[in-house]
FITI-977539 format. One record per residue (C-alpha): residue number from 1; x, y, z. Coordinates in nm, 2 decimals. Example, Ala and Ser with C-alpha at 12.3 -4.5 7.8 and 13.67 -1.06 7.14 Angstrom:
2
   resi        x        y        z
      1     1.23    -0.45     0.78
      2     1.37    -0.11     0.71
! end
This chain:
489
   resi        x        y        z
      1    -0.57     0.31    -0.67
      2    -0.77     0.60    -0.80
      3    -1.00     0.77    -0.58
      4    -1.29     0.54    -0.50
      5    -1.57     0.80    -0.48
      6    -1.64     1.11    -0.64
      7    -1.70     1.41    -0.45
      8    -1.91     1.54    -0.70
      9    -2.14     1.21    -0.79
     10    -2.40     1.26    -0.58
     11    -2.67     1.46    -0.78
     12    -2.59     1.22    -1.05
     13    -2.65     0.90    -0.85
     14    -2.95     1.02    -0.74
     15    -3.11     1.09    -1.08
     16    -2.94     0.74    -1.17
     17    -3.10     0.58    -0.86
     18    -3.48     0.63    -0.98
     19    -3.43     0.37    -1.23
     20    -3.51     0.03    -1.11
     21    -3.44    -0.30    -1.31
     22    -3.70    -0.54    -1.31
     23    -3.44    -0.82    -1.18
     24    -3.34    -0.67    -0.88
     25    -3.21    -0.81    -0.57
     26    -3.37    -0.74    -0.26
     27    -3.24    -0.43    -0.09
     28    -2.97    -0.52     0.13
     29    -3.02    -0.24     0.39
     30    -3.42    -0.29     0.42
     31    -3.30    -0.67     0.45
     32    -3.09    -0.58     0.77
     33    -3.37    -0.35     0.89
     34    -3.62    -0.63     0.86
     35    -3.41    -0.84     1.07
     36    -3.34    -0.59     1.33
     37    -3.71    -0.51     1.35
     38    -3.78    -0.91     1.40
     39    -3.52    -0.92     1.67
     40    -3.67    -0.62     1.85
     41    -3.38    -0.41     1.76
     42    -3.43    -0.02     1.64
     43    -3.43     0.04     1.27
     44    -3.14     0.26     1.14
     45    -3.25     0.60     0.99
     46    -3.12     0.74     0.68
     47    -2.90     0.95     0.87
     48    -2.75     0.63     1.06
     49    -2.74     0.44     0.74
     50    -2.49     0.72     0.63
     51    -2.32     0.70     0.93
     52    -2.25     0.33     0.89
     53    -2.17     0.37     0.53
     54    -1.91     0.65     0.62
     55    -1.75     0.44     0.94
     56    -1.76     0.10     0.68
     57    -1.58     0.31     0.40
     58    -1.31     0.42     0.65
     59    -1.29     0.08     0.82
     60    -1.28    -0.10     0.48
     61    -1.09     0.11     0.24
     62    -0.76    -0.09     0.31
     63    -0.90    -0.42     0.24
     64    -1.07    -0.33    -0.05
     65    -0.79    -0.15    -0.20
     66    -0.58    -0.45    -0.10
     67    -0.82    -0.72    -0.28
     68    -0.86    -0.48    -0.59
     69    -0.45    -0.51    -0.62
     70    -0.44    -0.86    -0.54
     71    -0.69    -0.96    -0.82
     72    -0.51    -0.75    -1.05
     73    -0.16    -0.92    -0.96
     74    -0.27    -1.28    -0.90
     75    -0.61    -1.34    -1.04
     76    -0.69    -1.18    -1.34
     77    -0.44    -1.28    -1.63
     78    -0.59    -1.00    -1.84
     79    -0.52    -0.73    -1.59
     80    -0.22    -0.59    -1.77
     81    -0.07    -0.62    -1.39
     82    -0.06    -0.99    -1.35
     83     0.20    -1.17    -1.18
     84     0.13    -1.52    -1.10
     85    -0.11    -1.80    -0.97
     86    -0.19    -1.74    -0.61
     87     0.09    -1.95    -0.43
     88     0.35    -1.92    -0.65
     89     0.63    -1.69    -0.60
     90     0.70    -1.41    -0.89
     91     1.03    -1.27    -0.96
     92     1.04    -0.90    -1.13
     93     1.36    -0.87    -1.29
     94     1.33    -0.51    -1.35
     95     1.20    -0.20    -1.14
     96     0.85    -0.05    -1.16
     97     0.77     0.23    -1.44
     98     0.49     0.47    -1.53
     99     0.34     0.15    -1.67
    100     0.25     0.00    -1.34
    101    -0.07     0.12    -1.23
    102    -0.19    -0.13    -0.99
    103    -0.09     0.04    -0.67
    104    -0.03     0.43    -0.60
    105     0.34     0.55    -0.53
    106     0.51     0.25    -0.64
    107     0.88     0.17    -0.55
    108     1.10     0.22    -0.85
    109     1.44     0.14    -0.62
    110     1.42    -0.23    -0.57
    111     1.32    -0.53    -0.81
    112     1.04    -0.69    -0.65
    113     0.95    -1.05    -0.59
    114     0.58    -1.10    -0.50
    115     0.36    -1.37    -0.37
    116     0.03    -1.40    -0.26
    117    -0.04    -1.72    -0.02
    118    -0.35    -1.90     0.08
    119    -0.30    -2.01     0.41
    120    -0.68    -2.19     0.44
    121    -0.56    -2.53     0.44
    122    -0.19    -2.51     0.52
    123     0.09    -2.28     0.62
    124     0.36    -2.15     0.39
    125     0.76    -2.19     0.42
    126     0.93    -1.89     0.29
    127     1.32    -1.99     0.23
    128     1.59    -1.67     0.18
    129     1.94    -1.75     0.06
    130     2.29    -1.60     0.16
    131     2.27    -1.28     0.04
    132     2.61    -1.07     0.06
    133     2.65    -0.84     0.34
    134     2.63    -0.53     0.15
    135     2.31    -0.57    -0.02
    136     2.00    -0.46     0.13
    137     1.71    -0.72     0.10
    138     1.36    -0.72     0.27
    139     1.06    -0.97     0.30
    140     0.75    -0.76     0.41
    141     0.47    -0.98     0.53
    142     0.14    -0.80     0.49
    143    -0.22    -0.95     0.53
    144    -0.50    -0.83     0.38
    145    -0.62    -0.61     0.65
    146    -0.30    -0.41     0.52
    147    -0.11    -0.52     0.88
    148     0.26    -0.56     0.86
    149     0.29    -0.85     1.06
    150     0.66    -0.97     1.02
    151     0.98    -0.89     0.83
    152     1.26    -1.10     0.74
    153     1.58    -0.95     0.56
    154     1.90    -0.75     0.63
    155     1.75    -0.53     0.92
    156     1.51    -0.81     1.10
    157     1.69    -1.12     1.04
    158     2.02    -1.07     0.87
    159     2.17    -1.16     0.56
    160     2.23    -1.54     0.63
    161     2.00    -1.83     0.48
    162     1.68    -1.94     0.67
    163     1.38    -2.09     0.67
    164     1.06    -1.92     0.79
    165     0.69    -2.04     0.85
    166     0.42    -1.84     0.78
    167     0.06    -1.91     0.93
    168    -0.31    -1.86     0.95
    169    -0.51    -1.67     1.18
    170    -0.66    -2.01     1.31
    171    -0.31    -2.22     1.29
    172    -0.21    -2.43     1.60
    173     0.00    -2.68     1.49
    174     0.34    -2.78     1.55
    175     0.66    -2.56     1.43
    176     0.90    -2.80     1.27
    177     1.26    -2.84     1.28
    178     1.46    -2.60     1.09
    179     1.22    -2.31     1.13
    180     1.37    -1.98     1.21
    181     1.08    -1.78     1.30
    182     0.68    -1.84     1.29
    183     0.48    -1.53     1.14
    184     0.11    -1.54     1.20
    185    -0.14    -1.33     0.96
    186    -0.43    -1.22     1.06
    187    -0.63    -1.31     0.74
    188    -0.63    -1.63     0.55
    189    -0.46    -1.47     0.24
    190    -0.14    -1.28     0.28
    191     0.08    -1.11     0.07
    192     0.49    -1.16     0.08
    193     0.69    -0.86    -0.10
    194     1.05    -0.92    -0.16
    195     1.25    -0.60    -0.21
    196     1.61    -0.63    -0.34
    197     1.85    -0.37    -0.37
    198     1.99    -0.28    -0.72
    199     2.31    -0.09    -0.72
    200     2.29     0.00    -1.08
    201     2.16    -0.13    -1.44
    202     2.47    -0.37    -1.47
    203     2.37    -0.53    -1.13
    204     2.06    -0.67    -1.22
    205     2.22    -1.05    -1.31
    206     2.34    -1.00    -0.95
    207     2.01    -0.94    -0.81
    208     1.83    -1.21    -1.03
    209     2.09    -1.44    -0.83
    210     1.95    -1.34    -0.52
    211     1.61    -1.37    -0.65
    212     1.65    -1.74    -0.77
    213     1.77    -1.81    -0.42
    214     1.38    -1.75    -0.26
    215     1.16    -2.01    -0.22
    216     0.80    -2.02    -0.11
    217     0.58    -2.36    -0.10
    218     0.32    -2.51     0.13
    219     0.48    -2.66     0.43
    220     0.38    -3.04     0.32
    221     0.61    -3.00     0.03
    222     0.90    -2.84     0.26
    223     0.84    -3.14     0.51
    224     0.77    -3.39     0.21
    225     0.48    -3.53     0.35
    226     0.15    -3.56     0.19
    227    -0.07    -3.24     0.13
    228    -0.41    -3.17     0.38
    229    -0.74    -3.15     0.20
    230    -0.76    -2.86    -0.02
    231    -0.94    -2.58     0.07
    232    -1.26    -2.50    -0.10
    233    -1.21    -2.34    -0.45
    234    -1.34    -1.96    -0.49
    235    -1.49    -1.72    -0.72
    236    -1.30    -1.42    -0.69
    237    -1.54    -1.11    -0.79
    238    -1.37    -0.92    -1.06
    239    -1.23    -0.61    -0.92
    240    -1.05    -0.29    -1.05
    241    -1.10     0.06    -0.92
    242    -1.38     0.17    -1.12
    243    -1.59    -0.11    -1.01
    244    -1.49    -0.06    -0.67
    245    -1.70     0.31    -0.68
    246    -2.02     0.12    -0.63
    247    -1.94    -0.23    -0.57
    248    -1.72    -0.14    -0.26
    249    -1.94    -0.30    -0.02
    250    -1.98    -0.62    -0.20
    251    -1.58    -0.64    -0.23
    252    -1.57    -0.57     0.16
    253    -1.82    -0.88     0.21
    254    -1.59    -1.07     0.04
    255    -1.26    -0.97     0.21
    256    -1.42    -0.99     0.56
    257    -1.50    -1.39     0.56
    258    -1.10    -1.43     0.54
    259    -1.03    -1.17     0.81
    260    -1.18    -1.27     1.15
    261    -1.26    -0.99     1.36
    262    -0.99    -0.91     1.61
    263    -0.96    -0.67     1.92
    264    -1.20    -0.37     1.89
    265    -1.32    -0.50     1.55
    266    -1.65    -0.67     1.68
    267    -1.85    -0.30     1.74
    268    -1.79    -0.17     1.40
    269    -1.88    -0.50     1.21
    270    -2.19    -0.52     1.42
    271    -2.27    -0.20     1.26
    272    -2.18    -0.27     0.94
    273    -2.45    -0.58     0.96
    274    -2.71    -0.33     1.04
    275    -2.67    -0.23     0.69
    276    -2.64    -0.56     0.54
    277    -2.27    -0.57     0.51
    278    -2.04    -0.87     0.67
    279    -1.89    -1.19     0.59
    280    -2.09    -1.42     0.37
    281    -2.35    -1.15     0.30
    282    -2.39    -1.00    -0.07
    283    -2.46    -0.65    -0.07
    284    -2.57    -0.54    -0.40
    285    -2.55    -0.16    -0.44
    286    -2.76    -0.17    -0.75
    287    -3.03    -0.33    -0.56
    288    -3.10    -0.06    -0.31
    289    -3.39     0.20    -0.28
    290    -3.31     0.54    -0.40
    291    -3.29     0.67    -0.10
    292    -3.06     0.37     0.06
    293    -2.83     0.46    -0.25
    294    -2.83     0.83    -0.15
    295    -2.75     0.77     0.18
    296    -2.47     0.51     0.12
    297    -2.31     0.72    -0.13
    298    -2.32     1.03     0.06
    299    -2.17     0.81     0.35
    300    -1.90     0.72     0.14
    301    -1.84     1.03     0.00
    302    -1.80     1.20     0.35
    303    -1.54     0.88     0.47
    304    -1.31     0.96     0.16
    305    -1.33     1.34     0.26
    306    -1.21     1.23     0.60
    307    -0.93     1.01     0.45
    308    -0.81     1.26     0.19
    309    -0.77     1.53     0.50
    310    -0.60     1.26     0.72
    311    -0.35     1.17     0.47
    312    -0.26     1.54     0.47
    313    -0.18     1.56     0.84
    314    -0.01     1.19     0.83
    315     0.31     1.29     1.07
    316     0.47     1.63     1.10
    317     0.53     1.89     0.83
    318     0.88     1.99     0.83
    319     1.04     2.19     0.55
    320     0.74     2.10     0.34
    321     0.81     1.77     0.40
    322     0.52     1.53     0.61
    323     0.74     1.32     0.82
    324     0.56     1.04     1.05
    325     0.51     0.67     1.07
    326     0.16     0.55     0.90
    327     0.25     0.16     0.85
    328     0.25    -0.12     1.11
    329     0.10    -0.42     1.26
    330    -0.25    -0.48     1.44
    331    -0.09    -0.30     1.76
    332     0.03     0.03     1.55
    333    -0.29     0.10     1.46
    334    -0.46     0.01     1.76
    335    -0.82     0.05     1.62
    336    -0.76     0.38     1.44
    337    -0.91     0.32     1.12
    338    -0.89     0.65     0.96
    339    -0.49     0.63     1.03
    340    -0.49     0.28     0.85
    341    -0.72     0.43     0.57
    342    -0.50     0.72     0.52
    343    -0.18     0.50     0.49
    344    -0.33     0.28     0.25
    345    -0.43     0.61     0.05
    346    -0.11     0.75     0.06
    347     0.10     0.44    -0.02
    348    -0.08     0.09     0.03
    349     0.19    -0.19     0.11
    350     0.41     0.09     0.30
    351     0.69    -0.02     0.55
    352     0.74     0.01     0.93
    353     0.94     0.32     1.00
    354     1.20     0.09     1.12
    355     1.22    -0.04     0.78
    356     1.18     0.25     0.55
    357     1.08     0.63     0.61
    358     0.86     0.81     0.36
    359     0.91     1.17     0.40
    360     0.63     1.29     0.14
    361     0.60     1.64    -0.05
    362     0.36     1.82    -0.24
    363     0.51     2.20    -0.15
    364     0.80     2.42    -0.11
    365     0.94     2.46     0.22
    366     0.74     2.78     0.26
    367     0.40     2.61     0.14
    368     0.34     2.67    -0.20
    369     0.21     2.38    -0.44
    370     0.48     2.22    -0.65
    371     0.35     2.31    -0.97
    372     0.63     2.17    -1.21
    373     0.40     2.31    -1.52
    374     0.49     2.63    -1.43
    375     0.77     2.65    -1.23
    376     1.10     2.47    -1.18
    377     1.30     2.36    -0.85
    378     1.60     2.24    -0.69
    379     1.65     2.03    -0.38
    380     1.97     2.07    -0.21
    381     2.15     1.82     0.06
    382     2.42     2.04     0.23
    383     2.74     1.87     0.25
    384     2.80     1.59     0.51
    385     2.40     1.62     0.56
    386     2.28     1.31     0.33
    387     1.98     1.13     0.45
    388     2.15     0.89     0.77
    389     2.06     0.52     0.62
    390     2.22     0.19     0.70
    391     2.08     0.10     0.34
    392     2.01     0.35     0.10
    393     1.78     0.65     0.02
    394     1.57     0.78    -0.27
    395     1.39     1.07    -0.41
    396     1.11     0.96    -0.62
    397     0.88     1.16    -0.85
    398     0.50     1.11    -0.89
    399     0.22     1.28    -1.09
    400     0.04     1.50    -0.82
    401    -0.27     1.39    -0.92
    402    -0.26     1.00    -0.98
    403     0.04     0.94    -0.76
    404     0.20     0.73    -1.02
    405     0.52     0.75    -1.18
    406     0.53     0.96    -1.49
    407     0.67     0.86    -1.85
    408     0.99     1.08    -1.92
    409     1.27     1.10    -2.18
    410     1.53     0.96    -1.94
    411     1.30     0.68    -1.80
    412     1.43     0.81    -1.47
    413     1.20     0.78    -1.19
    414     1.42     0.87    -0.91
    415     1.77     0.96    -0.79
    416     1.90     0.74    -0.53
    417     2.22     0.70    -0.35
    418     2.35     0.42    -0.52
    419     2.40     0.70    -0.81
    420     2.62     0.94    -0.61
    421     2.90     0.86    -0.82
    422     2.76     0.99    -1.13
    423     2.61     1.27    -0.94
    424     2.78     1.62    -0.97
    425     2.83     1.81    -0.63
    426     2.87     2.18    -0.59
    427     3.17     2.38    -0.52
    428     3.10     2.38    -0.14
    429     3.02     1.97    -0.13
    430     2.63     1.96    -0.13
    431     2.43     1.80    -0.37
    432     2.17     1.99    -0.57
    433     1.87     1.77    -0.76
    434     1.72     1.97    -1.05
    435     1.33     1.92    -1.03
    436     1.19     2.03    -1.36
    437     0.99     1.87    -1.65
    438     1.22     1.99    -1.94
    439     1.61     1.94    -1.92
    440     1.81     2.19    -1.71
    441     2.12     2.16    -1.96
    442     2.34     1.88    -2.06
    443     2.56     2.00    -1.76
    444     2.29     1.94    -1.52
    445     2.12     1.64    -1.64
    446     2.29     1.41    -1.42
    447     2.11     1.55    -1.15
    448     1.75     1.58    -1.33
    449     1.45     1.43    -1.17
    450     1.22     1.46    -1.44
    451     0.87     1.61    -1.30
    452     0.51     1.61    -1.46
    453     0.37     1.90    -1.67
    454     0.12     1.94    -1.36
    455     0.16     1.89    -1.01
    456     0.42     1.69    -0.85
    457     0.42     1.46    -0.53
    458     0.79     1.36    -0.40
    459     0.88     1.06    -0.21
    460     1.19     1.01    -0.02
    461     1.26     0.68     0.10
    462     1.49     0.58     0.36
    463     1.55     0.20     0.37
    464     1.68     0.10     0.76
    465     1.71     0.42     0.88
    466     1.99     0.51     1.12
    467     1.87     0.49     1.48
    468     2.18     0.70     1.64
    469     2.14     1.06     1.62
    470     2.11     1.25     1.36
    471     1.86     1.02     1.23
    472     1.50     1.10     1.12
    473     1.38     0.88     1.39
    474     1.16     0.88     1.61
    475     0.95     0.99     1.31
    476     0.90     1.36     1.33
    477     1.11     1.39     1.60
    478     1.47     1.30     1.50
    479     1.78     1.52     1.47
    480     1.80     1.50     1.08
    481     1.54     1.68     0.83
    482     1.50     1.68     0.49
    483     1.59     2.01     0.34
    484     1.29     2.20     0.16
    485     1.24     2.22    -0.18
    486     1.33     2.57    -0.36
    487     1.14     2.74    -0.65
    488     1.41     2.90    -0.89
    489     1.36     3.26    -0.96
! end
């Protein structure tokens, strides 16, 4: 997702804020202040409004980003990213390319299957087929809080067939016979992301066979019993990255009504209510007074700055790579909303460390920015020191600014371990990857990772990393380190 708040818009917005429409809705902040006054609670001054907006931006960023992606994938049929209606599984019989723009740092390793589930009326059952032993697959369960609350797949449950129950935050029903495990979402809506390993282009028919074995259905359909009463129909607010710049807290209002406050969240939600933000509320930025607009925007801009700074410090920098663990469940974040926001900004819907590690790189080993418009680079794995994994690894190239895949003449967005038979090794057995915007020549093109005409952002993915040393685990402390990227003379 593109940056939600520009760091240079404040003065322009202050000018624009002076224009007031004649059909303006009540100022949400002023309305909340009036309620505070009536209750004998001290009214927040502008500095406090700014502080609450900053905190709310950090707390709410992952939820708003998740909703924006969900809206484009499962609601807006004209978004260009639409997959299927909510409650239906969609199998992508391809990998992501530069044309996929709904989420930052998209994975181009594994064909995806997607589902967004509405758990308000009843749970859903996810069924998986037998998958051959050497093919990795995973089903990541991520709720609208962006908590990874469960996994199905090669590492977590094995490659055998099975049925798994996904329930909402309030569900207390009986678990039917035949269900292997129950997963409870912290929100009424949840996302299921299926990743199925693709060995090469010719392997796609085999991936499709696996995908055809995935099933997602309401519990009543699974049990062949009458369905319960349907949940209330919803009007999903139109969302995209541009609208989120000024409608941010409107989206947060909408999402919060489907995500009951968990431990440690009551206080931040109480503070948000003091500026008129919360479940069931209708925060309308355009209705704010010029002073409140300025305070809210300044707070959001400061929140964005803190998120961007936190992204830079996710994990530990080793050889120019940032190695850390930024994704997990509610217990993993333990109320660290800045970490959660930075994780979403770095690459929303990322996996837990035990499922996949994501070393991220924007510089050489000596700290110089990867400027592939002006320089060529190499990444060399010494003989016998390829990434230690149980499944597979990859090195993916992104545009340094947008964090999206880049258009290139080879339609190649990554180099991964399934490609090893077609890659050339050096005389000493090492493997060199050429990172540059132009071809390194026919003799080296097999090992070429095309780069943007600008700055580069490179993400390594290690699926199901080994735990025995040498390993990249624990994050930032393991014995195996990615080699540094070197600028060519």
